[in-house]
C-alpha positions in Angstrom: 134.9 35.3 78.3 131.9 34.7 76.1 130.4 31.4 75.3 129.9 32.4 71.7 131.4 29.8 69.3 132.4 30.6 65.7 130.0 29.4 63.0 130.8 25.9 61.7 132.7 25.6 58.5 130.7 25.5 55.2 130.7 22.0 53.7 130.6 21.6 49.9 127.5 20.0 48.3 127.8 16.2 48.0 126.7 15.1 44.6 126.2 11.5 43.4 124.2 9.9 40.6 120.9 9.8 42.5 121.5 11.9 45.6 122.6 15.4 46.5 123.2 16.7 50.1 123.4 20.3 51.0 124.3 21.9 54.3 121.5 23.9 55.9 122.2 27.0 57.9 122.5 26.7 61.7 119.3 27.0 63.7 118.9 29.0 67.0 120.6 26.2 69.0 123.6 26.1 66.6 122.6 22.7 65.1 123.6 22.4 61.4 121.6 19.8 59.5 121.8 18.5 55.9 119.1 18.6 53.2 118.9 15.4 51.1 117.6 15.6 47.6 116.8 12.4 45.7 116.6 12.1 42.0 114.1 9.5 40.5 115.5 6.1 39.9 113.2 5.3 37.0 110.8 7.1 34.6 107.1 6.6 35.0 105.3 5.8 31.7 101.8 6.8 31.0 99.3 3.8 31.2 97.7 2.9 27.9 94.7 0.5 27.8 95.6 -2.6 25.8 93.8 -3.3 22.5 90.7 -5.4 22.6 91.0 -8.7 20.6 
């Protein structure tokens, strides 16, 4: 008997408004992790110096 296990099932990407999770490939120990990708919550505006009175 071999101790070789079948690869884990592929999980679909989790998509929400600000977050996406993707399943990463298994490493040499067989651990399967997840990659988390965040989208920005707000836009950053360019700073403009105020007018002098």
